[in-house]
Backbone bond lengths (Angstrom), bond angles and torsions (degrees), N, CA, C in turn:
res aa  C-N    CA-C-N  psi(-1)  N-CA   C-N-CA  omega(-1)  CA-C   N-CA-C  phi
1 M - - - 1.434 - - 1.520 110.07 -
2 K 1.314 116.93 145.43 1.457 121.87 -178.98 1.531 110.15 -83.09
3 N 1.321 115.64 137.86 1.450 122.03 -179.77 1.532 109.27 -131.38
4 T 1.323 115.10 149.26 1.455 120.45 175.34 1.515 108.46 -136.21
5 L 1.330 115.13 129.75 1.482 121.53 179.35 1.514 109.58 -120.64
6 Q 1.303 115.91 136.95 1.458 121.20 169.29 1.539 107.71 -89.95
7 I 1.348 116.49 125.04 1.444 119.58 -178.08 1.516 110.50 -124.59
8 V 1.331 115.17 160.77 1.464 120.91 179.94 1.525 109.76 -105.88
9 N 1.342 115.33 164.61 1.470 124.19 177.86 1.508 113.33 72.22
10 L 1.326 118.11 11.96 1.468 122.43 177.35 1.525 106.54 -88.37
11 K 1.325 116.61 108.50 1.463 120.95 -170.90 1.518 115.88 -113.64
12 C 1.361 116.95 -30.29 1.477 118.92 -170.59 1.495 112.09 -155.99
13 G 1.311 115.26 -177.87 1.477 121.59 178.12 1.517 113.10 -62.20
14 G 1.344 117.63 -31.35 1.449 120.07 177.97 1.543 109.69 -64.73
15 C 1.335 115.94 -42.03 1.446 120.19 177.27 1.538 109.16 -62.20
16 A 1.339 116.32 -47.27 1.445 121.36 -178.63 1.521 111.50 -58.37
17 N 1.317 116.93 -42.13 1.460 123.20 -179.30 1.539 108.59 -63.09
18 S 1.338 118.12 -43.98 1.446 121.19 -179.46 1.534 110.71 -66.72
19 V 1.334 117.17 -42.90 1.427 121.28 179.23 1.541 110.95 -59.27
20 K 1.318 116.61 -47.89 1.446 121.10 -179.73 1.545 111.94 -61.34
21 K 1.324 115.59 -48.11 1.461 119.48 179.34 1.516 111.95 -62.93
22 G 1.331 116.26 -39.30 1.472 120.00 178.17 1.517 111.40 -62.87
23 L 1.309 117.46 -44.23 1.455 120.00 -176.92 1.540 112.34 -72.81
24 L 1.313 117.16 -26.28 1.488 119.68 176.11 1.508 111.35 -67.11
25 T 1.317 119.76 -14.62 1.459 121.48 177.06 1.520 112.96 -77.99
26 I 1.331 116.93 -7.18 1.474 121.10 -178.45 1.525 106.88 -98.02
27 D 1.321 117.17 115.07 1.461 121.60 177.97 1.539 109.93 -59.51
28 G 1.334 116.21 134.09 1.446 119.66 178.61 1.505 114.67 96.34
29 I 1.310 118.49 -3.21 1.455 123.25 176.85 1.509 108.54 -102.87
30 K 1.311 116.40 129.44 1.491 119.19 -179.45 1.532 109.87 -146.94
31 N 1.311 114.60 173.76 1.458 123.57 179.63 1.546 113.06 50.68
32 I 1.301 114.47 52.95 1.468 119.92 -177.50 1.516 109.87 -82.50
33 V 1.329 114.58 129.38 1.468 121.71 177.12 1.503 107.52 -129.29
34 V 1.342 116.89 126.82 1.458 122.19 -179.62 1.533 107.37 -113.60
35 N 1.335 115.80 124.02 1.472 121.42 178.31 1.530 108.93 -111.50
36 V 1.322 115.47 100.64 1.450 120.87 -176.15 1.544 111.99 -63.61
37 E 1.321 116.21 -39.18 1.464 120.90 -175.30 1.544 113.59 -57.11
38 I 1.315 114.58 -35.73 1.493 118.41 -177.26 1.538 111.88 -113.19
39 G 1.362 116.25 5.55 1.496 118.43 177.62 1.522 112.36 62.56
40 E 1.322 115.51 50.76 1.450 119.95 -172.67 1.537 110.63 -133.59
41 V 1.311 115.61 139.94 1.482 121.07 172.56 1.520 107.71 -125.90
42 S 1.361 115.98 130.98 1.440 122.08 178.87 1.555 107.54 -117.76
43 F 1.311 116.34 148.14 1.457 119.84 -178.53 1.525 107.84 -164.44
44 E 1.322 114.34 164.42 1.456 120.96 174.82 1.513 108.44 -106.41
45 A 1.318 115.93 134.63 1.452 122.77 178.79 1.537 109.56 -136.92
46 A 1.292 115.93 142.65 1.463 119.90 -175.88 1.510 112.57 -80.40
47 S 1.328 119.86 -15.81 1.446 121.17 -178.44 1.547 112.88 -152.56
48 E 1.306 116.11 164.92 1.454 119.83 177.20 1.534 111.51 -67.58
49 E 1.342 114.95 -29.18 1.472 119.71 175.51 1.521 111.51 -58.97
50 L 1.326 115.74 -39.09 1.465 120.16 179.35 1.545 110.50 -71.40
51 V 1.311 117.90 -35.13 1.461 121.85 175.38 1.521 109.99 -61.46
52 T 1.320 117.75 -41.90 1.452 122.06 176.49 1.531 110.69 -62.41
53 K 1.329 116.27 -42.28 1.473 120.13 177.19 1.553 111.63 -60.99
54 V 1.292 116.17 -39.55 1.470 121.44 177.91 1.546 109.35 -62.65
55 K 1.297 117.56 -46.17 1.477 120.97 -179.80 1.500 110.61 -61.60
56 E 1.361 117.68 -41.07 1.441 122.09 179.36 1.518 110.85 -66.62
57 K 1.350 115.94 -41.99 1.463 121.43 178.66 1.526 110.98 -60.71
58 L 1.364 115.06 -47.61 1.460 119.68 -178.91 1.545 111.37 -62.32
59 A 1.316 116.44 -43.01 1.469 119.65 179.86 1.546 109.60 -64.08
60 G 1.328 115.43 -39.28 1.484 119.75 179.48 1.506 112.34 -66.07
61 M 1.347 117.27 -25.08 1.456 121.21 178.38 1.515 112.05 -89.69
62 G 1.344 116.82 -4.90 1.462 119.70 179.69 1.538 114.48 101.99
63 Y 1.342 116.09 13.15 1.468 120.70 -177.46 1.534 110.69 -124.17
64 P 1.306 117.59 66.96 1.468 118.27 -179.24 1.534 112.11 -68.83
65 E 1.335 114.01 160.91 1.431 120.54 179.67 1.520 109.28 -70.06
66 V 1.356 117.29 146.85 1.433 121.82 176.37 1.509 110.20 -54.72
67 G 1.300 117.22 131.03 1.484 121.69 -179.21 1.531 110.81 101.33
68 D 1.326 118.87 -20.80 1.455 121.55 174.91 1.538 109.00 -85.08
69 A 1.324 115.75 165.92 1.455 120.27 178.40 1.528 110.56 -59.39
70 N 1.315 116.90 135.75 1.472 122.74 175.42 1.535 107.50 -122.12
71 T 1.312 115.65 81.23 1.425 122.65 -173.33 1.521 112.21 -80.90
72 L 1.278 116.32 171.29 1.463 121.14 175.30 1.558 110.69 -58.64
73 I 1.309 115.49 -35.80 1.490 118.91 176.24 1.531 111.06 -61.43
74 H 1.356 117.06 -44.85 1.449 120.16 177.23 1.526 110.87 -59.11
75 K 1.335 115.93 -44.96 1.477 119.44 -179.64 1.500 112.09 -61.93
76 A 1.340 116.31 -41.20 1.463 119.76 -179.83 1.542 110.03 -67.70
77 K 1.313 117.85 -41.00 1.448 119.76 178.60 1.528 112.27 -64.50
78 S 1.356 115.71 -37.92 1.470 118.72 178.73 1.527 109.88 -65.70
79 F 1.331 118.65 -36.52 1.431 123.37 177.59 1.547 110.11 -60.02
80 V 1.338 116.00 -46.74 1.462 121.06 179.22 1.522 110.31 -65.85
81 S 1.361 116.80 -42.57 1.466 119.80 179.87 1.511 109.95 -61.89
82 C 1.356 115.59 -41.54 1.475 120.01 179.61 1.543 110.17 -61.02
83 A 1.315 116.42 -47.83 1.460 120.77 -177.90 1.555 109.65 -60.64
84 T 1.342 114.60 -41.95 1.480 119.10 -179.71 1.524 108.73 -65.01
85 G 1.303 116.89 -43.02 1.473 121.48 178.73 1.518 112.89 -60.02
86 R 1.330 116.30 -37.86 1.441 119.18 179.33 1.519 111.62 -70.27
87 M 1.313 116.62 -35.86 1.472 120.51 -178.85 1.542 112.12 -75.22
88 T 1.334 116.25 -24.25 1.475 117.93 -176.97 1.524 112.37 -107.70
89 S 1.328 116.63 7.46 1.456 120.76 -179.12 1.535 110.63 -63.55
90 E 1.296 113.61 139.57 1.482 118.17 179.62 1.498 111.94 -90.51
91 E 1.330 118.59 -1.33 1.489 121.97 -178.89 1.507 111.48 -80.56
């Protein structure tokens, strides 16, 4: 089933690259599309359990869902994820 989440701290292509690579580590998640302009990530997941795993993974990387807590720790993690995404970008 297709899912779309609004997330915070998504600022650039480096962030998008990290988000995509992070979600690809979850078995059963595919067709990941990250839209930086509107702070949105879309993906296909076979179950609600996988959607929960995606939300946990995103929060752990510093990109919590809109409406969830966005602490200083989340912001710091997103900064590191962004920098890593920029350094490992294939573009």
